[in-house]
Backbone bond lengths (Angstrom), bond angles and torsions (degrees), N, CA, C in turn:
res aa  C-N    CA-C-N  psi(-1)  N-CA   C-N-CA  omega(-1)  CA-C   N-CA-C  phi
1 X - - - 1.469 - - 1.531 109.67 -
2 X 1.324 116.14 129.30 1.456 120.60 179.61 1.528 110.66 -72.49
3 X 1.337 114.44 161.51 1.465 119.77 -176.34 1.509 113.72 -55.01
4 X 1.335 116.84 -45.06 1.460 120.52 -179.30 1.521 111.38 -65.96
5 X 1.325 116.98 -40.43 1.462 121.49 178.95 1.522 110.58 -64.13
6 X 1.330 115.25 -40.84 1.464 119.84 179.00 1.527 110.64 -61.87
7 X 1.328 116.75 -48.99 1.462 120.43 -178.43 1.526 111.00 -63.28
8 X 1.330 116.83 -42.13 1.468 119.94 179.06 1.523 111.27 -60.95
9 X 1.333 116.37 -41.87 1.464 120.53 -179.19 1.524 111.09 -65.60
10 X 1.328 116.85 -42.08 1.460 120.87 -178.73 1.528 111.32 -67.43
11 X 1.328 116.06 -45.08 1.463 119.09 -179.41 1.529 111.66 -69.33
12 X 1.315 116.92 -31.43 1.465 120.06 176.68 1.527 110.53 -65.46
13 X 1.341 116.14 -40.71 1.460 119.80 177.39 1.513 111.98 -65.21
14 X 1.334 116.69 -40.79 1.460 120.73 177.68 1.522 110.91 -65.64
15 X 1.333 116.50 -40.57 1.464 120.58 179.17 1.528 111.38 -63.27
16 X 1.328 116.84 -35.14 1.464 120.70 178.38 1.523 110.73 -62.65
17 X 1.335 116.26 -42.41 1.463 120.39 178.01 1.522 110.58 -63.46
18 X 1.325 116.83 -48.53 1.462 120.45 -177.73 1.526 111.62 -66.32
19 X 1.326 117.14 -34.70 1.465 120.58 177.56 1.524 110.82 -64.03
20 X 1.328 116.74 -37.05 1.465 120.35 178.35 1.520 111.29 -63.42
21 X 1.333 116.86 -28.53 1.461 121.16 179.95 1.524 112.67 -85.21
22 X 1.324 116.95 -15.29 1.462 121.28 -172.95 1.523 112.01 -84.08
23 X 1.331 115.96 55.40 1.460 121.56 179.00 1.525 108.17 -153.73
24 X 1.333 118.66 124.55 1.466 120.36 -175.92 1.525 113.99 -61.43
25 X 1.329 117.76 -33.99 1.464 119.89 179.65 1.527 111.05 -69.42
26 X 1.327 116.42 -38.31 1.463 119.06 178.89 1.527 110.77 -69.83
27 X 1.317 117.12 -33.60 1.464 120.04 176.43 1.530 110.59 -65.74
28 X 1.324 116.44 -39.16 1.469 119.44 177.14 1.524 110.63 -65.64
29 X 1.317 117.24 -39.04 1.464 120.79 176.84 1.524 110.25 -61.77
30 X 1.321 116.87 -41.47 1.468 120.64 177.88 1.523 110.38 -60.72
31 X 1.338 116.87 -42.20 1.466 119.67 177.06 1.525 111.07 -60.74
32 X 1.333 116.59 -42.09 1.458 120.06 179.21 1.526 111.13 -63.32
33 X 1.332 117.14 -43.79 1.463 120.71 -177.54 1.520 111.95 -73.48
34 X 1.323 117.66 -18.92 1.466 119.54 176.46 1.523 111.51 -69.58
35 X 1.339 116.95 -14.75 1.468 121.37 176.08 1.525 111.50 -84.16
36 X 1.335 116.62 -21.24 1.457 121.20 -177.31 1.521 110.58 147.73
37 X 1.302 115.49 174.14 1.464 122.48 -177.80 1.531 111.77 -61.65
38 X 1.335 116.09 141.72 1.464 120.47 178.56 1.521 110.43 -143.34
39 X 1.319 115.27 147.52 1.463 120.60 173.36 1.522 109.03 -80.23
40 X 1.320 116.24 166.61 1.465 119.89 175.82 1.527 109.25 -59.74
41 X 1.325 115.69 -40.46 1.474 120.32 179.39 1.527 111.00 -61.07
42 X 1.332 116.92 -39.68 1.457 121.05 179.20 1.517 112.22 -64.70
43 X 1.316 116.28 -38.30 1.466 120.71 177.82 1.521 110.47 -67.86
44 X 1.325 116.99 -40.71 1.466 121.27 178.75 1.526 110.66 -61.10
45 X 1.330 117.38 -40.29 1.463 121.74 -178.88 1.523 112.07 -64.11
46 X 1.324 117.05 -32.20 1.458 121.61 -174.63 1.519 112.77 -90.86
47 X 1.319 116.95 -28.92 1.465 121.30 -178.86 1.525 110.13 -105.74
48 X 1.317 115.80 -178.21 1.473 120.90 177.97 1.524 111.57 -96.82
49 X 1.329 117.05 13.95 1.460 121.50 -175.92 1.528 112.11 -82.96
50 X 1.313 116.05 150.74 1.457 120.80 169.41 1.525 108.63 -79.39
51 X 1.317 116.48 166.18 1.464 120.36 179.31 1.528 110.43 -59.86
52 X 1.331 116.29 -43.69 1.467 120.36 -178.22 1.524 111.62 -63.72
53 X 1.335 116.61 -43.90 1.464 119.85 -179.39 1.519 111.78 -67.82
54 X 1.336 116.38 -40.93 1.464 119.96 178.19 1.524 110.38 -61.48
55 X 1.316 116.42 -43.74 1.468 120.92 179.45 1.522 111.13 -61.62
56 X 1.324 116.00 -40.45 1.464 120.53 -179.88 1.528 110.95 -65.14
57 X 1.324 116.79 -45.00 1.466 120.32 178.74 1.532 110.92 -63.76
58 X 1.306 117.19 -40.53 1.465 121.00 178.92 1.525 111.22 -63.70
59 X 1.320 116.72 -36.99 1.461 119.94 178.90 1.525 111.15 -66.36
60 X 1.327 116.90 -38.62 1.468 120.47 175.97 1.525 110.23 -61.56
61 X 1.317 116.49 -44.54 1.466 120.81 179.45 1.525 111.24 -65.00
62 X 1.314 116.26 -38.42 1.464 119.92 179.11 1.523 110.96 -67.15
63 X 1.313 117.40 -41.93 1.465 121.51 179.93 1.525 112.23 -64.65
64 X 1.327 116.64 -20.07 1.465 121.32 179.07 1.526 111.82 -101.46
65 X 1.341 116.64 12.98 1.474 122.10 178.38 1.527 112.83 59.19
66 X 1.333 115.82 37.62 1.458 121.28 176.25 1.522 110.56 -99.86
67 X 1.327 116.55 -34.10 1.463 120.95 176.59 1.523 109.40 -128.47
68 X 1.312 114.82 163.08 1.466 122.15 173.92 1.518 107.75 -129.05
69 X 1.322 116.99 164.81 1.461 120.10 -176.33 1.517 110.94 -137.89
70 X 1.318 114.49 159.95 1.466 121.73 172.39 1.522 107.35 -144.48
71 X 1.304 116.47 152.79 1.461 120.79 -178.82 1.518 109.83 -111.11
72 X 1.315 115.15 135.97 1.464 121.81 177.16 1.524 107.49 -135.89
73 X 1.331 116.17 106.47 1.458 119.72 -174.40 1.515 109.99 65.34
74 X 1.316 116.07 -127.16 1.469 119.50 179.34 1.524 112.39 -96.74
75 X 1.327 116.86 6.06 1.461 120.79 -178.85 1.524 111.13 -105.26
76 X 1.332 115.83 145.22 1.461 122.38 174.64 1.523 107.86 -113.42
77 X 1.330 115.88 126.95 1.458 121.94 -178.38 1.526 109.93 -109.50
78 X 1.331 115.11 138.57 1.462 121.08 -178.86 1.526 110.43 -118.62
79 X 1.321 115.05 149.96 1.462 121.80 174.48 1.522 108.47 -148.45
80 X 1.330 117.00 162.73 1.463 120.25 176.67 1.519 109.81 -65.81
81 X 1.312 116.03 149.25 1.459 121.54 -173.43 1.524 112.17 -62.32
82 X 1.343 118.09 -39.94 1.463 122.02 178.70 1.530 110.01 -170.92
83 X 1.338 115.28 175.04 1.461 120.57 -179.39 1.525 112.48 -72.56
84 X 1.333 117.67 -22.14 1.464 119.82 177.63 1.523 110.33 -63.90
85 X 1.335 116.04 -41.27 1.464 117.89 177.58 1.522 110.53 -68.08
86 X 1.333 117.56 -40.26 1.464 120.54 179.09 1.525 110.45 -58.47
87 X 1.327 116.80 -42.86 1.464 121.11 178.06 1.528 110.92 -62.96
88 X 1.336 116.60 -42.69 1.465 120.84 177.62 1.520 110.92 -59.81
89 X 1.327 116.67 -46.19 1.460 121.11 -179.10 1.529 110.86 -61.08
90 X 1.327 116.75 -41.56 1.462 120.38 179.82 1.525 111.51 -64.05
91 X 1.324 117.03 -37.84 1.463 120.30 177.62 1.530 110.96 -65.85
92 X 1.326 116.97 -37.84 1.465 120.82 177.83 1.526 110.31 -63.96
93 X 1.333 116.71 -45.25 1.465 121.33 179.50 1.524 110.47 -61.60
94 X 1.323 116.42 -46.61 1.466 120.88 -178.95 1.522 110.88 -61.79
95 X 1.325 116.32 -43.66 1.469 120.27 178.95 1.527 110.56 -62.54
96 X 1.327 116.63 -44.84 1.462 120.87 -177.52 1.521 111.53 -60.95
97 X 1.327 116.92 -44.65 1.467 120.90 -178.16 1.524 111.08 -67.10
98 X 1.323 116.85 -36.52 1.465 120.75 -177.56 1.527 112.95 -79.08
99 X 1.335 117.26 -31.79 1.465 120.19 -170.89 1.526 114.91 -107.53
100 X 1.323 117.81 -17.53 1.468 120.19 179.10 1.525 107.87 -102.77
101 X 1.330 115.72 107.87 1.463 121.27 -171.69 1.524 112.39 -57.94
102 X 1.319 117.06 -37.90 1.466 120.69 -178.21 1.528 111.43 -62.96
103 X 1.344 116.69 -40.95 1.463 120.19 178.70 1.521 111.12 -67.94
104 X 1.320 116.51 -42.49 1.465 120.31 178.91 1.523 110.66 -61.36
105 X 1.331 116.74 -42.11 1.463 121.33 179.11 1.524 110.92 -63.84
106 X 1.327 117.04 -44.03 1.466 121.36 -179.83 1.522 111.23 -63.55
107 X 1.334 116.41 -42.83 1.460 120.77 179.07 1.522 110.84 -62.57
108 X 1.329 117.24 -44.81 1.463 121.01 -179.55 1.522 111.52 -65.88
109 X 1.332 117.80 -37.14 1.465 120.89 177.59 1.523 110.91 -64.18
110 X 1.322 116.41 -42.04 1.458 121.25 179.15 1.522 110.85 -61.44
111 X 1.317 115.91 -46.78 1.464 119.44 -177.13 1.522 111.96 -73.18
112 X 1.309 116.62 -33.46 1.462 119.96 177.41 1.520 110.63 -63.67
113 X 1.316 116.72 -40.14 1.454 121.09 179.76 1.510 113.72 -66.54
114 X 1.335 116.69 -19.30 1.465 121.08 179.62 1.528 112.38 -114.10
115 X 1.343 116.09 19.00 1.470 121.29 179.99 1.523 111.88 54.68
116 X 1.333 116.57 40.26 1.468 120.43 -174.76 1.527 112.49 -123.34
117 X 1.346 116.73 23.20 1.462 119.63 -178.54 1.525 112.18 -68.79
118 X 1.321 116.88 -35.82 1.465 121.37 -176.19 1.524 110.19 -82.69
119 X 1.320 116.27 65.37 1.464 121.01 -174.54 1.526 111.67 -76.22
120 X 1.322 114.92 155.83 1.467 123.06 179.32 1.528 108.51 -97.65
121 X 1.332 117.36 132.71 1.462 120.34 175.90 1.531 109.42 -87.56
122 X 1.317 117.06 166.90 1.468 120.88 -177.13 1.519 112.30 -62.28
123 X 1.330 117.21 -37.02 1.460 120.06 178.91 1.515 111.90 -63.73
124 X 1.335 116.99 -43.88 1.460 121.34 178.16 1.520 110.72 -65.48
125 X 1.331 116.81 -40.16 1.463 120.42 178.77 1.523 111.07 -60.75
126 X 1.309 116.98 -42.03 1.464 120.58 -179.47 1.522 111.09 -58.99
127 X 1.333 116.97 -42.88 1.465 121.04 178.14 1.518 111.02 -64.97
128 X 1.319 116.94 -43.06 1.462 121.40 179.66 1.524 111.03 -62.75
129 X 1.329 117.25 -39.58 1.461 121.31 179.36 1.524 110.82 -67.48
130 X 1.316 116.98 -41.25 1.461 121.10 179.68 1.523 111.38 -63.25
131 X 1.330 116.44 -34.76 1.462 121.49 -179.45 1.528 112.84 -89.81
132 X 1.329 116.96 5.11 1.464 122.89 179.73 1.530 111.44 54.39
133 X 1.340 114.98 45.19 1.459 120.78 -175.93 1.528 113.37 -105.68
134 X 1.322 117.26 4.12 1.457 118.06 -169.72 1.524 111.60 -146.77
135 X 1.335 115.06 149.49 1.459 121.86 168.56 1.521 106.32 -105.36
136 X 1.315 116.74 118.01 1.465 121.83 -176.70 1.522 109.55 -96.84
137 X 1.329 116.15 118.87 1.464 121.61 -177.89 1.524 110.71 -107.47
138 X 1.312 116.03 127.98 1.464 123.05 171.98 1.523 106.87 -97.28
139 X 1.332 116.93 109.66 1.467 120.36 -174.05 1.532 112.46 -101.57
140 X 1.328 116.70 14.95 1.468 120.62 173.53 1.534 109.87 -74.89
141 X 1.324 118.61 167.02 1.465 120.61 172.79 1.526 110.39 -55.18
142 X 1.319 116.21 147.59 1.465 120.72 -173.97 1.526 112.93 -58.65
143 X 1.333 117.82 -34.58 1.457 120.35 -178.59 1.526 111.17 -63.27
144 X 1.330 117.12 -33.56 1.462 120.38 177.81 1.527 110.41 -71.88
145 X 1.315 116.56 -36.98 1.472 120.65 175.00 1.522 110.26 -60.13
146 X 1.327 116.93 -41.35 1.462 120.88 -178.65 1.527 111.81 -67.89
147 X 1.338 117.36 -31.51 1.465 120.65 176.88 1.523 110.65 -65.85
148 X 1.314 116.77 -33.17 1.458 121.38 -179.42 1.515 110.43 169.54
149 X 1.334 116.93 144.82 1.459 120.65 -178.49 1.523 109.95 -154.16
150 X 1.316 115.78 165.55 1.457 121.02 177.26 1.523 108.55 -68.64
151 X 1.320 116.03 133.95 1.465 121.16 -178.68 1.524 110.67 -56.01
152 X 1.320 116.27 129.26 1.455 121.86 178.92 1.513 114.46 92.89
153 X 1.326 117.79 -4.84 1.464 120.84 -178.17 1.524 111.50 -77.90
154 X 1.326 115.18 147.86 1.463 123.15 175.69 1.527 107.80 -106.13
155 X 1.317 116.71 133.61 1.461 120.91 -178.72 1.523 111.38 -87.83
156 X 1.338 115.34 114.85 1.463 121.83 169.21 1.528 106.44 -136.84
157 X 1.334 117.87 93.48 1.471 120.49 -179.38 1.522 111.59 -53.75
158 X 1.320 116.48 147.00 1.459 121.58 -175.79 1.519 111.92 -54.44
159 X 1.329 118.05 -38.76 1.466 119.43 -177.59 1.527 112.90 -73.20
160 X 1.343 117.32 -6.95 1.470 121.17 176.26 1.524 112.48 -109.21
161 X 1.324 117.25 -3.93 1.465 120.49 -170.23 1.521 112.75 -62.21
162 X 1.305 118.10 -43.73 1.463 120.83 -177.69 1.524 111.58 -58.45
163 X 1.325 116.94 -41.66 1.465 120.37 -177.83 1.525 112.42 -76.75
164 X 1.334 117.67 -14.12 1.467 121.46 -178.02 1.528 112.92 -100.06
165 X 1.325 117.86 0.12 1.460 120.92 -173.36 1.527 113.21 -58.92
166 X 1.331 117.30 -37.83 1.465 119.90 -177.13 1.521 112.59 -61.62
167 X 1.319 116.38 -25.20 1.460 119.71 -179.37 1.514 113.97 -90.44
168 X 1.337 117.55 2.83 1.462 121.57 -178.49 1.520 109.63 -103.33
169 X 1.316 116.63 122.03 1.463 121.83 -179.06 1.522 110.94 -73.13
170 X 1.334 115.59 147.97 1.458 121.60 175.65 1.525 111.73 -96.72
171 X 1.329 116.62 8.01 1.463 120.87 -176.97 1.524 112.93 -75.53
172 X 1.330 117.03 -23.40 1.462 120.69 -178.15 1.528 110.53 -119.91
173 X 1.318 114.95 155.11 1.455 119.22 171.54 1.526 108.63 -68.39
174 X 1.312 116.55 145.01 1.460 121.89 179.92 1.527 109.17 -108.92
175 X 1.317 115.44 133.51 1.464 121.29 172.43 1.524 107.33 -117.95
176 X 1.321 116.07 123.49 1.466 121.42 -180.00 1.526 109.54 -106.34
177 X 1.323 115.51 141.44 1.465 118.91 175.75 1.521 109.82 -137.84
178 X 1.343 114.42 161.49 1.462 119.49 178.12 1.523 109.42 -140.69
179 X 1.319 117.97 -128.47 1.471 120.62 -170.40 1.520 113.76 -84.62
180 X 1.317 117.64 -20.91 1.451 120.27 -177.35 1.513 111.02 158.74
181 X 1.334 117.53 -171.66 1.467 120.47 -174.77 1.521 114.92 -63.99
182 X 1.334 118.76 -23.34 1.464 121.23 -179.49 1.530 112.81 -95.33
183 X 1.307 117.45 -1.91 1.467 121.66 -179.59 1.525 109.30 -82.65
184 X 1.330 117.19 131.63 1.467 121.13 -175.39 1.523 113.04 -94.91
185 X 1.324 118.46 -4.82 1.465 119.91 -178.81 1.521 111.55 -59.78
186 X 1.333 116.91 -41.63 1.464 120.15 179.91 1.526 110.80 -67.11
187 X 1.334 117.49 -37.91 1.467 120.78 176.67 1.527 110.61 -60.41
188 X 1.330 116.15 -45.40 1.465 120.66 -179.56 1.525 111.02 -65.13
189 X 1.328 116.43 -37.95 1.463 120.20 179.30 1.522 110.97 -65.70
190 X 1.322 116.75 -43.99 1.466 121.17 179.84 1.524 110.64 -62.60
191 X 1.321 116.95 -43.23 1.462 120.26 179.05 1.524 110.95 -60.92
192 X 1.325 117.33 -45.91 1.461 121.46 179.81 1.522 111.42 -63.35
193 X 1.323 116.72 -47.00 1.463 120.91 -177.69 1.524 111.77 -63.08
194 X 1.323 117.20 -44.22 1.464 119.78 179.81 1.522 111.52 -65.66
195 X 1.329 117.11 -36.60 1.467 120.60 177.50 1.524 111.58 -65.21
196 X 1.338 116.68 -26.63 1.464 121.58 -179.64 1.529 112.38 -93.95
197 X 1.323 117.22 10.31 1.461 120.36 173.85 1.512 115.81 93.44
198 X 1.312 117.88 8.58 1.463 121.14 177.17 1.528 109.65 -89.40
199 X 1.315 115.59 158.17 1.459 122.06 174.30 1.522 107.35 -98.76
200 X 1.319 116.51 99.72 1.465 119.93 -171.04 1.526 111.77 -130.25
201 X 1.315 114.33 144.12 1.466 122.48 172.47 1.523 108.28 -136.34
202 X 1.308 116.69 164.44 1.455 120.46 176.86 1.525 109.56 -101.08
203 X 1.314 115.25 156.57 1.456 121.19 170.83 1.522 107.80 -80.23
204 X 1.316 116.64 134.40 1.459 120.47 -177.85 1.525 111.73 -63.10
205 X 1.330 116.11 -34.43 1.452 121.51 179.53 1.526 109.96 -105.30
206 X 1.336 116.71 -162.51 1.453 121.41 178.32 1.512 111.03 -137.53
207 X 1.325 115.85 -169.58 1.464 119.98 -179.97 1.526 113.01 -58.05
208 X 1.352 120.35 -44.49 1.468 119.15 -177.93 1.527 113.26 -59.19
209 X 1.349 117.15 -38.34 1.464 120.32 179.14 1.523 110.58 -65.89
210 X 1.335 116.19 -40.70 1.468 120.06 176.85 1.525 110.38 -63.39
211 X 1.319 116.78 -40.97 1.463 121.89 -179.37 1.522 111.15 -59.45
212 X 1.329 116.99 -47.98 1.464 120.65 -179.33 1.523 110.66 -66.43
213 X 1.317 117.54 -40.77 1.464 120.81 -179.85 1.519 111.19 -64.95
214 X 1.329 116.97 -28.66 1.467 121.37 -176.48 1.521 112.98 -84.53
215 X 1.334 118.53 -9.89 1.464 120.93 -177.99 1.522 111.36 -70.09
């Protein structure tokens, strides 16, 4: 293979990977799968996609070696190909939020509206946990908590939080987390908790970021 042919082939392969990522619905699917394995039906329930559209997006991701699948009965389950891709995706998200002013502004507006601007980073959370200074709440759906969660976290899904308030002590600061920096469940939890007299903040990241950092 000549030099030009080699370079064209390599860049074409790289472009195929990046093209697979250049779709907001596929990025949301990646965020969902970073929490753990999900069926097509599970993805449809969480997103605004139809079954046909979700299947099509998943096939694009699979063809680009971003996700893998397995079949169990009549259901097909998808998961991210490996932790190396998850780490890559997290770096892309972090870069985008830090370097694209429009995204940073949108993120800050979202958190400001839910009293969640003063977010806790993973390093600060680790110190707080070691000193037993915090109650860590995982407000994702329980099935995602069961797939994996930050060590020491208590599962109270956002849709159950209001009914569980009486069992939550006000003696400690509360840190809520969900799927990642673009997930609004933690923002909603912080807003509710602070309105009810708790001292609450959100984690800046989510379970997937903690998982990669802990490897």
